[in-house]
N, C-alpha and C positions, 0 to 999 in steps of 0.2 A: 405365515411364517416367515421371518423374515431371512432373505439372500444373503449369501454369504458377501461381505466387503472386507476392505483393507484400510486403515489409518494408518498412517506414517507422518512422522516429523518429529526429525531428530536434535530439536534447538533445546539445548540447557537455557531454560527461561527462569530470571530471576524478579520476583515481582515484589513491589509496595516500598512502602514512602522509606528514605536511606540505602534502598537497592544498591544505590553506585559504589556504595563501599564495600561491593563484592571484586571490583574492575580488577585490583592488585591481586587477589588472588586466579583470578579467571585468565592473566594473561601472565602470571608464574614467569618463570626466568626468560620469556621471551622477549626480543625486544619488538615494538610495536612502533606503528604511524598512527595520529589521530587524523582522522577526515569528516569535517565539521563545515558550518556555515561562517560567514564573516563577523555574524552578529554576537555569536557564542563567544567570543572574545570578553566584550562590552557585557555579557549579564554573566560573566562570572565562571560559565563553565568550563571554556576553554582551562583556567586558572584551575579548577578544580582538576581534572584531567590531567594534567601537568603535576598536582602535587601529590597525588595519589599513585601516581606511576614513575615520578622521580627520572634516574637516569635510563630507565626501561623504553621512555618516551623518546623515538629517535627524532621524530620531527611531527611538525601541524601542517597540514593543507586544511587553509579554511575560505578556499575561494570556490566554494561548491554555491553555484547560482539553481534556480527553481527549474526543473522539470531538463533536466542535463542532454547538452546539445550535442550531438557531434560532432560541430565545429569547436566547441568550448572544452570538451574534452580530450579532442587528440594531443595538443601540446600537454595538457597536464598528466597524461597513460605513460608517455615519453617519458617526461621528466619524473613521475613516481618511480615506473622501474630503474631508470638510471640512478637515481637516488637511492634508494629503499629497497633496491632488489635483495638484499641479506636479511630484512626484517620479515619477522613468522607470521607478526598479526597485523591485522586492520581494524583499527577501532574507531567504529560508526557515527556518530553524534550529530542526530538531528531530526528533521521531516523525514518524509518519502524520499526527496531527494536527495542528501545526504547519502543515506544506506543506499538509493539505487547508484550514487556516486562508486562506493567501493566495491559496491559488485561488480559492476565493471572494469574496475581498478584492479581486484583481487584475480584474475586469469590472463596470462600472458601465454600466448605460442614464442617460439624461438628467436625471434624478431624485433620484439617489442614494439610490434606497430600498430597502433590502433584501428588503423584500416583494413588490418588484417580480421579482427574481430569483426568489424560494421560489415565486409564483404561478405562474410559468413551469414550475416544476419542478413542482408538484403539478397540474398542466392535463394533464402529458405533453409539452408544446411546447417549443420551443428558445429559449432564452433570448438577445436579439441585442443585446448589447451594443455601444454607443457611444464606449467608453472603454476602454482596455486598458492595465494596467501589464505590465512586461515582471518575470521571476521566473527568480530564481537561488536552487536549492534546497541544501541544506545538511543531509542527513540525520545526524542523532544514533543510532538505530537499525540495526540490520541487517535488515531485514525488511521495511519498507513498498513499497518499488520506487517510492513515489509521487513520488520524484526525478526519473523517465524516462516519467513515462505525465501524459496529461492530463486525468486523474480527479481529483475529489474527494467525499469523503463528506461528505453533513448530513444530521443527525438531525432529527425534532421528536419528542422523547421525553413531551412534557407535552401536547399537545393529538391531533395526529393517531396520534402512535404509529406514526411511519413512518420511512423510509431514503430519503433521495432523492442522486442522483448526477449531479453537474455534470459534463459534459465536453465543451469544444467544442474547436473549431481553433486559438482564441488563449488556452488553457490549457495548452498543452505548454509546460514548463518552455524556457526558453533556454540554460542551462547548469546543471548538476548538479557539487557537488563531494564526492567521498565519501570523508573522510577518516578510515581504521577508528581514529584515536587519538581520536577525537571519540566512540567506543562504548566506552570504557575503565569510566568511570566506571558504566556501566548495572549497575542489582542482576541476580541471578541471575533473579529472574521475569520484566524485560521483558526479558532475554537470551533466555529460554525462548520467549515469547510472539512478540517479534519473529522467533525464526528457525524457530517452525513457521510463521508467518503467509508468509515468503519459500518454504517448502517447497510450502505448500498455493498459490500464486502459480506453483511450478513445474509441479505435479502438475498443478494446473486447466488449465494451457496445453497441457498433452499431450490429455485427454481432453476435445477443445475441436471445436467444429464450425468453428472460424476458424484451427486448427493451421496452421504452415506449415514449409518443412523450415529455416528459418533460426530461427523461435521456436524451434522442437523442440532444435535446438544446445543454444540460451542454455539453456531448460527440463532438458535430460537434464544436463547438467553443472551445473547451479543443485542440483537435486533429488539428485545423487551427492554434491555436496561438501558440502552441509547435513547429509545425512544421516550424511555420515563426521566433520564438523566437531563438530557440536552436544553431541555426549555429553560431549567430552573438555573443551571449552570450560566447559560446566556445573561442574567440579569445577576449572577454571582460570582463573576470569576474567580475571584477569591477563593470561594469557597473549597479546600484541602478533601471534603468527604466527597465531594461531587466530582474533585480532579480525580480523585482513586476511582470512582464505578466507572466514571468515563474510562479512562485507562484500561482498567479490567476488561469492560465490554468492547474498546477498539482490540487488545490483545484476543478474545475469544473470538473474534468476527476473523483475524488474522489467521488464526489458528484452524477454522473453518475452513475458508478458502486456499489455505493452503495445501487443502486435497484436492478442492474441485475446481481451481481458480474459477476466476470471475466470468460473466456471461454478458446478455444482451446490452445492459444500461453501460456498464464501461465500455463494452464496444462501438457503442454512439459516442460516447463521451470524449474519444482520442478526437474525432471528426470537431466537436465543439469545442474542443483548447486550442488546436496547431491552426481552423480556420476562424473560429470567431473569439480566440481569447479567454475564454469561459476556465475561472480556475478549477482544479480537477475535479475537487469535493463537491462541487457545485455542479458542474457538467454528469458525474456520473449517478446524480441523487434527483436530478430535478424529472427524469422521466421515469422513475421507480413507479409510480402509480399507471402510469402507462403498460408501462412493459409488465406490471401484475395484473392487470386486465389481459395480456396477451396471454399470461400463465396461467391464472384461474381454469378450473376445466378440463384441462390439457392430461392431468395425471391425478386420479384422486390420491395418492399417498403424498403426492407434494401440496397439494390442497390440504391434506388434513395435518401438514408439518407448518405451513402459513396459517394455518387459521389458529397455530397455536402462539403465534404472535401478537392474534388480534383478539385473544381472549375466546377464539370459538366462532369469529363473525368472517366467515369467508365471504359473504356477500357485500357485506361492509367496509370490509379491509382497505378496495383500493380510497374510497372518498375518505376513509380515515388517516391514512397516508398523504393525502392531497391538502387535508386542513390542517394535519403536523406541520408538513413544508411550507404551508402560507403561512400559517404561525409564527413561523422563523423568517419571515420577511424572501422565501424562495418560492420564484413561480414555475409555474410545474407546466407550461404552454412552451413553445419553441419560437412562436412569435413574440415572445417577451424577449428574446435573446437576438432578436432579429435575424429569424431563420425563415423563409416563406417555406409556403406549405409542399408545393414540389422539392423544395430542397429538402425540407425534412422528410418525405416520403423515401427519397432516394439514400438517404444519409440511412434510415431504418433498414433498406431492403441492401447495402451495402452492409450494412454490420452485420445484420444476421448470415452474413458468406465467410463473416472474417473467424480466426480461428475462436477469438472468445464468443462470438454472436451462435456460432455452433455447439457451444457449451449450453445453450439456453435449452429447456425441453421443448419451446415450441418451434424452435428449429431441429428436433429431432428425426424427423421422418425422411 
């Protein structure tokens, strides 16, 4: 008998080619601010949002940088609340960094100081916002999943050299627009990194203490589809059928981990990014075969779900996943990224003890 479980996701999702046209209806009569990356203007995306929203668009913040950092966000945060305090909606357009930045901007205390939010995260407490914007997310990569989750990643690369995660009931997006046409301009490297990030989301949702039958359904479909689609997409970047399939797989992976959170591979990835400069999609995926070997045999029910991704071959799954990653040019050994065996051992031990690592079934005892 299946145990009782709960699945919750309040995001209104609009998916498919042309879905961006739903934006004016979603914004309604409210005033909005666009948060996006600098290249959105040259790609024609900023102009498209301006045309769709017209006078309802109060301004554009387009200086989002990869992996939002405390030092960069502090002045942006203060300026945002001074200039756009009366606007009701943030429209976030871009990859995970743009969506994370928007989530960090959308909540404020009485003093409008970013340091107040950061201090709460650093102390391990909960930030209690007194003012909140609504959020509409528009991903331009097929991988982040952030469009349907309440989590935002914040980095302190210069002082404390650590990663924070903001997650509040108020930071769930109101709506998400997933238009595969927006991913067409992505270069091969970002397409690969995004797809592997989504694959990691899906697998991490399976070997997870918070997994449930609904998240499993999303996760299995997402993992199978991304592993089927990504190799072909790497050789046919303009294929919109493959782009659409990858975008749907990434969305499904986001739906899965929106309820489970990520686990050990992501926990390891943060050190690999902050200390070794490894792009997030590679950092969270190159350890997947090793983590899978740790997961197999821990729980029969998780093995059964994982086997669905690999056509029932649970024993051969780690080798199949290794071959898949190697075929995409991704090495699966720490040494390939300049990490010694003692450092990798210490990194894994620290990751298992972290909040994401404790979601891993192998750390549940």
